[in-house]
PDB file of N, CA, C and O in Angstrom:
ATOM      1  N   MET A   1      32.766  26.023  21.468  1.00  0.00           N
ATOM      2  CA  MET A   1      31.952  26.035  20.304  1.00  0.00           C
ATOM      3  C   MET A   1      32.023  24.716  19.516  1.00  0.00           C
ATOM      4  O   MET A   1      31.031  24.244  18.960  1.00  0.00           O
ATOM      5  N   LYS A   2      33.297  24.111  19.491  1.00  0.00           N
ATOM      6  CA  LYS A   2      33.486  22.867  18.770  1.00  0.00           C
ATOM      7  C   LYS A   2      32.720  21.768  19.467  1.00  0.00           C
ATOM      8  O   LYS A   2      32.144  20.893  18.820  1.00  0.00           O
ATOM      9  N   GLU A   3      32.711  21.812  20.804  1.00  0.00           N
ATOM     10  CA  GLU A   3      31.914  20.801  21.550  1.00  0.00           C
ATOM     11  C   GLU A   3      30.468  20.855  21.239  1.00  0.00           C
ATOM     12  O   GLU A   3      29.791  19.837  21.097  1.00  0.00           O
ATOM     13  N   ARG A   4      30.018  22.029  21.139  1.00  0.00           N
ATOM     14  CA  ARG A   4      28.506  22.225  20.829  1.00  0.00           C
ATOM     15  C   ARG A   4      28.197  21.711  19.368  1.00  0.00           C
ATOM     16  O   ARG A   4      27.102  21.209  19.116  1.00  0.00           O
ATOM     17  N   ALA A   5      29.141  21.839  18.449  1.00  0.00           N
ATOM     18  CA  ALA A   5      28.927  21.400  17.121  1.00  0.00           C
ATOM     19  C   ALA A   5      28.988  19.878  17.104  1.00  0.00           C
ATOM     20  O   ALA A   5      28.189  19.265  16.396  1.00  0.00           O
ATOM     21  N   ILE A   6      29.830  19.276  17.794  1.00  0.00           N
ATOM     22  CA  ILE A   6      29.925  17.801  17.846  1.00  0.00           C
ATOM     23  C   ILE A   6      28.652  17.276  18.467  1.00  0.00           C
ATOM     24  O   ILE A   6      28.097  16.295  17.973  1.00  0.00           O
ATOM     25  N   ASN A   7      28.153  17.910  19.561  1.00  0.00           N
ATOM     26  CA  ASN A   7      26.937  17.482  20.154  1.00  0.00           C
ATOM     27  C   ASN A   7      25.802  17.573  19.209  1.00  0.00           C
ATOM     28  O   ASN A   7      24.999  16.640  19.168  1.00  0.00           O
ATOM     29  N   LEU A   8      25.651  18.647  18.415  1.00  0.00           N
ATOM     30  CA  LEU A   8      24.619  18.808  17.446  1.00  0.00           C
ATOM     31  C   LEU A   8      24.704  17.742  16.380  1.00  0.00           C
ATOM     32  O   LEU A   8      23.676  17.203  15.970  1.00  0.00           O
ATOM     33  N   ILE A   9      25.926  17.414  15.910  1.00  0.00           N
ATOM     34  CA  ILE A   9      26.067  16.425  14.853  1.00  0.00           C
ATOM     35  C   ILE A   9      25.568  15.007  15.386  1.00  0.00           C
ATOM     36  O   ILE A   9      24.889  14.252  14.689  1.00  0.00           O
ATOM     37  N   SER A  10      25.938  14.742  16.587  1.00  0.00           N
ATOM     38  CA  SER A  10      25.569  13.434  17.130  1.00  0.00           C
ATOM     39  C   SER A  10      23.981  13.388  17.270  1.00  0.00           C
ATOM     40  O   SER A  10      23.353  12.377  16.957  1.00  0.00           O
ATOM     41  N   LYS A  11      23.426  14.431  17.711  1.00  0.00           N
ATOM     42  CA  LYS A  11      21.939  14.439  17.870  1.00  0.00           C
ATOM     43  C   LYS A  11      21.266  14.341  16.464  1.00  0.00           C
ATOM     44  O   LYS A  11      20.224  13.709  16.289  1.00  0.00           O
ATOM     45  N   SER A  12      21.898  14.976  15.517  1.00  0.00           N
ATOM     46  CA  SER A  12      21.340  14.940  14.069  1.00  0.00           C
ATOM     47  C   SER A  12      21.455  13.468  13.565  1.00  0.00           C
ATOM     48  O   SER A  12      20.528  12.980  12.918  1.00  0.00           O
ATOM     49  N   GLU A  13      22.559  12.767  13.848  1.00  0.00           N
ATOM     50  CA  GLU A  13      22.729  11.379  13.442  1.00  0.00           C
ATOM     51  C   GLU A  13      21.713  10.524  14.056  1.00  0.00           C
ATOM     52  O   GLU A  13      21.133   9.643  13.421  1.00  0.00           O
ATOM     53  N   ALA A  14      21.485  10.792  15.347  1.00  0.00           N
ATOM     54  CA  ALA A  14      20.453   9.995  16.071  1.00  0.00           C
ATOM     55  C   ALA A  14      19.061  10.133  15.553  1.00  0.00           C
ATOM     56  O   ALA A  14      18.308   9.166  15.443  1.00  0.00           O
ATOM     57  N   LEU A  15      18.719  11.407  15.224  1.00  0.00           N
ATOM     58  CA  LEU A  15      17.397  11.688  14.701  1.00  0.00           C
ATOM     59  C   LEU A  15      17.238  11.147  13.303  1.00  0.00           C
ATOM     60  O   LEU A  15      16.133  10.743  12.939  1.00  0.00           O
ATOM     61  N   SER A  16      18.270  11.119  12.511  1.00  0.00           N
ATOM     62  CA  SER A  16      18.290  10.517  11.199  1.00  0.00           C
ATOM     63  C   SER A  16      18.077   9.051  11.225  1.00  0.00           C
ATOM     64  O   SER A  16      17.332   8.529  10.396  1.00  0.00           O
ATOM     65  N   LEU A  17      18.723   8.322  12.182  1.00  0.00           N
ATOM     66  CA  LEU A  17      18.516   6.882  12.343  1.00  0.00           C
ATOM     67  C   LEU A  17      17.051   6.632  12.812  1.00  0.00           C
ATOM     68  O   LEU A  17      16.397   5.718  12.312  1.00  0.00           O
ATOM     69  N   LEU A  18      16.558   7.418  13.738  1.00  0.00           N
ATOM     70  CA  LEU A  18      15.215   7.211  14.245  1.00  0.00           C
ATOM     71  C   LEU A  18      14.212   7.463  13.189  1.00  0.00           C
ATOM     72  O   LEU A  18      13.227   6.726  13.150  1.00  0.00           O
ATOM     73  N   CYS A  19      14.346   8.427  12.320  1.00  0.00           N
ATOM     74  CA  CYS A  19      13.407   8.686  11.260  1.00  0.00           C
ATOM     75  C   CYS A  19      13.494   7.537  10.157  1.00  0.00           C
ATOM     76  O   CYS A  19      12.468   7.165   9.589  1.00  0.00           O
ATOM     77  N   ASN A  20      14.631   7.033   9.892  1.00  0.00           N
ATOM     78  CA  ASN A  20      14.758   5.879   8.961  1.00  0.00           C
ATOM     79  C   ASN A  20      14.026   4.652   9.515  1.00  0.00           C
ATOM     80  O   ASN A  20      13.297   3.982   8.783  1.00  0.00           O
ATOM     81  N   LYS A  21      14.215   4.367  10.769  1.00  0.00           N
ATOM     82  CA  LYS A  21      13.547   3.204  11.419  1.00  0.00           C
ATOM     83  C   LYS A  21      11.993   3.432  11.431  1.00  0.00           C
ATOM     84  O   LYS A  21      11.226   2.515  11.139  1.00  0.00           O
ATOM     85  N   THR A  22      11.572   4.632  11.765  1.00  0.00           N
ATOM     86  CA  THR A  22      10.139   4.936  11.735  1.00  0.00           C
ATOM     87  C   THR A  22       9.506   4.788  10.303  1.00  0.00           C
ATOM     88  O   THR A  22       8.413   4.253  10.118  1.00  0.00           O
ATOM     89  N   THR A  23      10.257   5.287   9.354  1.00  0.00           N
ATOM     90  CA  THR A  23       9.698   5.108   7.979  1.00  0.00           C
ATOM     91  C   THR A  23       9.597   3.598   7.609  1.00  0.00           C
ATOM     92  O   THR A  23       8.611   3.175   7.005  1.00  0.00           O
ATOM     93  N   GLY A  24      10.562   2.842   7.956  1.00  0.00           N
ATOM     94  CA  GLY A  24      10.463   1.372   7.615  1.00  0.00           C
ATOM     95  C   GLY A  24       9.287   0.735   8.374  1.00  0.00           C
ATOM     96  O   GLY A  24       8.576  -0.105   7.823  1.00  0.00           O
ATOM     97  N   HIS A  25       9.087   1.133   9.626  1.00  0.00           N
ATOM     98  CA  HIS A  25       7.987   0.531  10.413  1.00  0.00           C
ATOM     99  C   HIS A  25       6.641   0.861   9.840  1.00  0.00           C
ATOM    100  O   HIS A  25       5.815  -0.039   9.693  1.00  0.00           O
ATOM    101  N   TRP A  26       6.369   2.116   9.505  1.00  0.00           N
ATOM    102  CA  TRP A  26       5.093   2.501   9.021  1.00  0.00           C
ATOM    103  C   TRP A  26       4.924   2.024   7.612  1.00  0.00           C
ATOM    104  O   TRP A  26       3.783   1.786   7.218  1.00  0.00           O
ATOM    105  N   SER A  27       5.963   1.858   6.804  1.00  0.00           N
ATOM    106  CA  SER A  27       5.825   1.294   5.486  1.00  0.00           C
ATOM    107  C   SER A  27       5.369  -0.196   5.543  1.00  0.00           C
ATOM    108  O   SER A  27       4.561  -0.661   4.739  1.00  0.00           O
ATOM    109  N   LEU A  28       5.920  -0.879   6.505  1.00  0.00           N
ATOM    110  CA  LEU A  28       5.508  -2.313   6.671  1.00  0.00           C
ATOM    111  C   LEU A  28       4.042  -2.363   7.118  1.00  0.00           C
ATOM    112  O   LEU A  28       3.273  -3.189   6.625  1.00  0.00           O
ATOM    113  N   ILE A  29       3.652  -1.482   8.049  1.00  0.00           N
ATOM    114  CA  ILE A  29       2.199  -1.510   8.487  1.00  0.00           C
ATOM    115  C   ILE A  29       1.293  -1.146   7.342  1.00  0.00           C
ATOM    116  O   ILE A  29       0.236  -1.762   7.208  1.00  0.00           O
ATOM    117  N   LYS A  30       1.623  -0.212   6.529  1.00  0.00           N
ATOM    118  CA  LYS A  30       0.840   0.150   5.332  1.00  0.00           C
ATOM    119  C   LYS A  30       0.711  -1.015   4.360  1.00  0.00           C
ATOM    120  O   LYS A  30      -0.374  -1.252   3.830  1.00  0.00           O
ATOM    121  N   PHE A  31       1.817  -1.761   4.109  1.00  0.00           N
ATOM    122  CA  PHE A  31       1.800  -2.874   3.240  1.00  0.00           C
ATOM    123  C   PHE A  31       0.962  -3.984   3.783  1.00  0.00           C
ATOM    124  O   PHE A  31       0.207  -4.598   3.028  1.00  0.00           O
ATOM    125  N   VAL A  32       1.056  -4.286   5.100  1.00  0.00           N
ATOM    126  CA  VAL A  32       0.274  -5.376   5.687  1.00  0.00           C
ATOM    127  C   VAL A  32      -1.267  -5.031   5.663  1.00  0.00           C
ATOM    128  O   VAL A  32      -2.086  -5.938   5.518  1.00  0.00           O
ATOM    129  N   LEU A  33      -1.645  -3.750   5.801  1.00  0.00           N
ATOM    130  CA  LEU A  33      -2.989  -3.394   5.728  1.00  0.00           C
ATOM    131  C   LEU A  33      -3.555  -3.359   4.316  1.00  0.00           C
ATOM    132  O   LEU A  33      -4.761  -3.501   4.117  1.00  0.00           O
ATOM    133  N   SER A  34      -2.729  -3.181   3.399  1.00  0.00           N
ATOM    134  CA  SER A  34      -3.260  -3.157   1.952  1.00  0.00           C
ATOM    135  C   SER A  34      -3.429  -4.572   1.374  1.00  0.00           C
ATOM    136  O   SER A  34      -4.067  -4.723   0.332  1.00  0.00           O
ATOM    137  N   ILE A  35      -2.872  -5.622   2.028  1.00  0.00           N
ATOM    138  CA  ILE A  35      -2.958  -6.979   1.482  1.00  0.00           C
ATOM    139  C   ILE A  35      -4.463  -7.399   1.458  1.00  0.00           C
ATOM    140  O   ILE A  35      -4.881  -7.937   0.432  1.00  0.00           O
ATOM    141  N   PRO A  36      -5.289  -7.199   2.489  1.00  0.00           N
ATOM    142  CA  PRO A  36      -6.690  -7.643   2.436  1.00  0.00           C
ATOM    143  C   PRO A  36      -7.466  -6.931   1.285  1.00  0.00           C
ATOM    144  O   PRO A  36      -8.314  -7.540   0.633  1.00  0.00           O
ATOM    145  N   LEU A  37      -7.158  -5.647   1.055  1.00  0.00           N
ATOM    146  CA  LEU A  37      -7.753  -4.996  -0.088  1.00  0.00           C
ATOM    147  C   LEU A  37      -7.428  -5.574  -1.389  1.00  0.00           C
ATOM    148  O   LEU A  37      -8.298  -5.683  -2.254  1.00  0.00           O
ATOM    149  N   ILE A  38      -6.170  -5.968  -1.583  1.00  0.00           N
ATOM    150  CA  ILE A  38      -5.802  -6.564  -2.846  1.00  0.00           C
ATOM    151  C   ILE A  38      -6.497  -7.994  -2.966  1.00  0.00           C
ATOM    152  O   ILE A  38      -7.026  -8.333  -4.024  1.00  0.00           O
ATOM    153  N   VAL A  39      -6.479  -8.762  -1.925  1.00  0.00           N
ATOM    154  CA  VAL A  39      -7.123 -10.090  -1.988  1.00  0.00           C
ATOM    155  C   VAL A  39      -8.698  -9.941  -2.289  1.00  0.00           C
ATOM    156  O   VAL A  39      -9.255 -10.618  -3.154  1.00  0.00           O
ATOM    157  N   THR A  40      -9.313  -9.061  -1.549  1.00  0.00           N
ATOM    158  CA  THR A  40     -10.708  -8.838  -1.773  1.00  0.00           C
ATOM    159  C   THR A  40     -11.072  -8.390  -3.217  1.00  0.00           C
ATOM    160  O   THR A  40     -12.042  -8.852  -3.817  1.00  0.00           O
ATOM    161  N   SER A  41     -10.255  -7.487  -3.717  1.00  0.00           N
ATOM    162  CA  SER A  41     -10.486  -7.045  -5.100  1.00  0.00           C
ATOM    163  C   SER A  41     -10.227  -8.157  -6.100  1.00  0.00           C
ATOM    164  O   SER A  41     -10.902  -8.266  -7.124  1.00  0.00           O
ATOM    165  N   SER A  42      -9.270  -8.950  -5.795  1.00  0.00           N
ATOM    166  CA  SER A  42      -9.031 -10.137  -6.706  1.00  0.00           C
ATOM    167  C   SER A  42     -10.160 -11.091  -6.757  1.00  0.00           C
ATOM    168  O   SER A  42     -10.566 -11.560  -7.821  1.00  0.00           O
ATOM    169  N   VAL A  43     -10.692 -11.392  -5.538  1.00  0.00           N
ATOM    170  CA  VAL A  43     -11.765 -12.281  -5.410  1.00  0.00           C
ATOM    171  C   VAL A  43     -13.018 -11.762  -6.094  1.00  0.00           C
ATOM    172  O   VAL A  43     -13.724 -12.521  -6.758  1.00  0.00           O
ATOM    173  N   MET A  44     -13.302 -10.468  -5.937  1.00  0.00           N
ATOM    174  CA  MET A  44     -14.442  -9.879  -6.598  1.00  0.00           C
ATOM    175  C   MET A  44     -14.260  -9.930  -8.114  1.00  0.00           C
ATOM    176  O   MET A  44     -15.234 -10.217  -8.810  1.00  0.00           O
ATOM    177  N   CYS A  45     -13.164  -9.690  -8.629  1.00  0.00           N
ATOM    178  CA  CYS A  45     -12.889  -9.776 -10.026  1.00  0.00           C
ATOM    179  C   CYS A  45     -13.182 -11.142 -10.637  1.00  0.00           C
ATOM    180  O   CYS A  45     -13.783 -11.272 -11.703  1.00  0.00           O
ATOM    181  N   VAL A  46     -12.729 -12.140  -9.910  1.00  0.00           N
ATOM    182  CA  VAL A  46     -13.000 -13.585 -10.323  1.00  0.00           C
ATOM    183  C   VAL A  46     -14.428 -13.877 -10.209  1.00  0.00           C
ATOM    184  O   VAL A  46     -14.976 -14.487 -11.127  1.00  0.00           O
ATOM    185  N   MET A  47     -15.120 -13.488  -9.129  1.00  0.00           N
ATOM    186  CA  MET A  47     -16.522 -13.750  -9.012  1.00  0.00           C
ATOM    187  C   MET A  47     -17.404 -13.039 -10.017  1.00  0.00           C
ATOM    188  O   MET A  47     -18.432 -13.566 -10.443  1.00  0.00           O
ATOM    189  N   ASN A  48     -17.003 -11.871 -10.381  1.00  0.00           N
ATOM    190  CA  ASN A  48     -17.742 -11.109 -11.407  1.00  0.00           C
ATOM    191  C   ASN A  48     -17.592 -11.724 -12.804  1.00  0.00           C
ATOM    192  O   ASN A  48     -18.471 -11.590 -13.655  1.00  0.00           O
ATOM    193  N   SER A  49     -16.459 -12.400 -13.017  1.00  0.00           N
ATOM    194  CA  SER A  49     -16.231 -12.937 -14.324  1.00  0.00           C
ATOM    195  C   SER A  49     -17.027 -14.294 -14.394  1.00  0.00           C
ATOM    196  O   SER A  49     -17.305 -14.701 -15.523  1.00  0.00           O
ATOM    197  N   PHE A  50     -17.398 -14.991 -13.373  1.00  0.00           N
ATOM    198  CA  PHE A  50     -18.162 -16.137 -13.351  1.00  0.00           C
ATOM    199  C   PHE A  50     -19.657 -15.970 -13.275  1.00  0.00           C
ATOM    200  O   PHE A  50     -20.424 -16.924 -13.411  1.00  0.00           O
ATOM    201  N   GLU A  51     -20.066 -14.690 -13.046  1.00  0.00           N
ATOM    202  CA  GLU A  51     -21.454 -14.368 -12.894  1.00  0.00           C
ATOM    203  C   GLU A  51     -22.192 -14.591 -14.218  1.00  0.00           C
ATOM    204  O   GLU A  51     -21.663 -14.291 -15.288  1.00  0.00           O
ATOM    205  N   SER A  52     -23.451 -15.134 -14.133  1.00  0.00           N
ATOM    206  CA  SER A  52     -24.136 -15.459 -15.458  1.00  0.00           C
ATOM    207  C   SER A  52     -25.331 -14.513 -15.601  1.00  0.00           C
ATOM    208  O   SER A  52     -26.483 -14.946 -15.581  1.00  0.00           O
ATOM    209  N   GLU A  53     -25.047 -13.254 -15.741  1.00  0.00           N
ATOM    210  CA  GLU A  53     -26.070 -12.271 -16.038  1.00  0.00           C
ATOM    211  C   GLU A  53     -26.311 -12.202 -17.489  1.00  0.00           C
ATOM    212  O   GLU A  53     -25.466 -12.546 -18.315  1.00  0.00           O
ATOM    213  N   THR A  54     -27.497 -11.745 -17.786  1.00  0.00           N
ATOM    214  CA  THR A  54     -27.834 -11.514 -19.255  1.00  0.00           C
ATOM    215  C   THR A  54     -27.218 -10.193 -19.789  1.00  0.00           C
ATOM    216  O   THR A  54     -26.977 -10.070 -20.990  1.00  0.00           O
ATOM    217  N   ASN A  55     -26.974  -9.243 -18.926  1.00  0.00           N
ATOM    218  CA  ASN A  55     -26.441  -7.946 -19.400  1.00  0.00           C
ATOM    219  C   ASN A  55     -24.959  -8.102 -19.498  1.00  0.00           C
ATOM    220  O   ASN A  55     -24.232  -7.979 -18.512  1.00  0.00           O
ATOM    221  N   GLN A  56     -24.503  -8.385 -20.739  1.00  0.00           N
ATOM    222  CA  GLN A  56     -23.106  -8.685 -21.055  1.00  0.00           C
ATOM    223  C   GLN A  56     -22.193  -7.453 -20.869  1.00  0.00           C
ATOM    224  O   GLN A  56     -21.054  -7.616 -20.431  1.00  0.00           O
ATOM    225  N   THR A  57     -22.677  -6.171 -21.203  1.00  0.00           N
ATOM    226  CA  THR A  57     -21.853  -5.033 -21.076  1.00  0.00           C
ATOM    227  C   THR A  57     -21.594  -4.635 -19.679  1.00  0.00           C
ATOM    228  O   THR A  57     -20.514  -4.122 -19.386  1.00  0.00           O
ATOM    229  N   MET A  58     -22.559  -4.849 -18.753  1.00  0.00           N
ATOM    230  CA  MET A  58     -22.365  -4.541 -17.363  1.00  0.00           C
ATOM    231  C   MET A  58     -21.339  -5.564 -16.762  1.00  0.00           C
ATOM    232  O   MET A  58     -20.501  -5.193 -15.939  1.00  0.00           O
ATOM    233  N   ARG A  59     -21.423  -6.783 -17.169  1.00  0.00           N
ATOM    234  CA  ARG A  59     -20.569  -7.807 -16.695  1.00  0.00           C
ATOM    235  C   ARG A  59     -19.037  -7.525 -17.102  1.00  0.00           C
ATOM    236  O   ARG A  59     -18.100  -7.733 -16.331  1.00  0.00           O
ATOM    237  N   LEU A  60     -18.906  -7.045 -18.357  1.00  0.00           N
ATOM    238  CA  LEU A  60     -17.577  -6.717 -18.818  1.00  0.00           C
ATOM    239  C   LEU A  60     -17.066  -5.507 -18.159  1.00  0.00           C
ATOM    240  O   LEU A  60     -15.872  -5.442 -17.866  1.00  0.00           O
ATOM    241  N   ALA A  61     -17.937  -4.473 -17.884  1.00  0.00           N
ATOM    242  CA  ALA A  61     -17.491  -3.343 -17.132  1.00  0.00           C
ATOM    243  C   ALA A  61     -17.048  -3.615 -15.764  1.00  0.00           C
ATOM    244  O   ALA A  61     -16.067  -3.044 -15.290  1.00  0.00           O
ATOM    245  N   ASN A  62     -17.772  -4.506 -15.092  1.00  0.00           N
ATOM    246  CA  ASN A  62     -17.416  -4.921 -13.730  1.00  0.00           C
ATOM    247  C   ASN A  62     -16.052  -5.605 -13.719  1.00  0.00           C
ATOM    248  O   ASN A  62     -15.232  -5.349 -12.837  1.00  0.00           O
ATOM    249  N   ILE A  63     -15.810  -6.478 -14.700  1.00  0.00           N
ATOM    250  CA  ILE A  63     -14.486  -7.117 -14.799  1.00  0.00           C
ATOM    251  C   ILE A  63     -13.350  -6.093 -14.962  1.00  0.00           C
ATOM    252  O   ILE A  63     -12.330  -6.141 -14.274  1.00  0.00           O
ATOM    253  N   ILE A  64     -13.574  -5.179 -15.893  1.00  0.00           N
ATOM    254  CA  ILE A  64     -12.518  -4.196 -16.207  1.00  0.00           C
ATOM    255  C   ILE A  64     -12.270  -3.300 -14.945  1.00  0.00           C
ATOM    256  O   ILE A  64     -11.112  -3.087 -14.587  1.00  0.00           O
ATOM    257  N   VAL A  65     -13.290  -2.794 -14.292  1.00  0.00           N
ATOM    258  CA  VAL A  65     -13.132  -1.943 -13.150  1.00  0.00           C
ATOM    259  C   VAL A  65     -12.439  -2.681 -12.004  1.00  0.00           C
ATOM    260  O   VAL A  65     -11.576  -2.111 -11.336  1.00  0.00           O
ATOM    261  N   ASN A  66     -12.795  -3.890 -11.781  1.00  0.00           N
ATOM    262  CA  ASN A  66     -12.136  -4.644 -10.648  1.00  0.00           C
ATOM    263  C   ASN A  66     -10.739  -5.003 -11.025  1.00  0.00           C
ATOM    264  O   ASN A  66      -9.882  -4.993 -10.141  1.00  0.00           O
ATOM    265  N   ALA A  67     -10.429  -5.316 -12.236  1.00  0.00           N
ATOM    266  CA  ALA A  67      -9.080  -5.609 -12.676  1.00  0.00           C
ATOM    267  C   ALA A  67      -8.198  -4.342 -12.524  1.00  0.00           C
ATOM    268  O   ALA A  67      -7.053  -4.449 -12.085  1.00  0.00           O
ATOM    269  N   VAL A  68      -8.711  -3.164 -12.878  1.00  0.00           N
ATOM    270  CA  VAL A  68      -7.875  -1.933 -12.757  1.00  0.00           C
ATOM    271  C   VAL A  68      -7.697  -1.641 -11.270  1.00  0.00           C
ATOM    272  O   VAL A  68      -6.638  -1.182 -10.843  1.00  0.00           O
ATOM    273  N   SER A  69      -8.749  -1.913 -10.479  1.00  0.00           N
ATOM    274  CA  SER A  69      -8.603  -1.641  -8.968  1.00  0.00           C
ATOM    275  C   SER A  69      -7.521  -2.565  -8.447  1.00  0.00           C
ATOM    276  O   SER A  69      -6.721  -2.095  -7.638  1.00  0.00           O
ATOM    277  N   VAL A  70      -7.413  -3.821  -8.822  1.00  0.00           N
ATOM    278  CA  VAL A  70      -6.397  -4.702  -8.378  1.00  0.00           C
ATOM    279  C   VAL A  70      -4.974  -4.240  -8.836  1.00  0.00           C
ATOM    280  O   VAL A  70      -4.013  -4.323  -8.071  1.00  0.00           O
ATOM    281  N   LEU A  71      -4.881  -3.791 -10.008  1.00  0.00           N
ATOM    282  CA  LEU A  71      -3.560  -3.336 -10.515  1.00  0.00           C
ATOM    283  C   LEU A  71      -3.042  -2.025  -9.837  1.00  0.00           C
ATOM    284  O   LEU A  71      -1.845  -1.811  -9.642  1.00  0.00           O
ATOM    285  N   VAL A  72      -4.011  -1.199  -9.507  1.00  0.00           N
ATOM    286  CA  VAL A  72      -3.667   0.106  -8.882  1.00  0.00           C
ATOM    287  C   VAL A  72      -3.274  -0.180  -7.439  1.00  0.00           C
ATOM    288  O   VAL A  72      -2.941   0.742  -6.695  1.00  0.00           O
TER     289      VAL A  72
END
């Protein structure tokens, strides 16, 4: 029975290490895939702020929405 418990503990440790490595791997992939979204939103925010439309309220709303999107 003691041998079986030791075997179970070693398997649990191996599974724990594997789960930790998997979490780190997918976290990195998620971070790398979110970078283009952040860059695109930032560029859109800057472009909307330089746009010369006559509708000032729409321009201001675009800037605010894009800035909030970048921060989120």
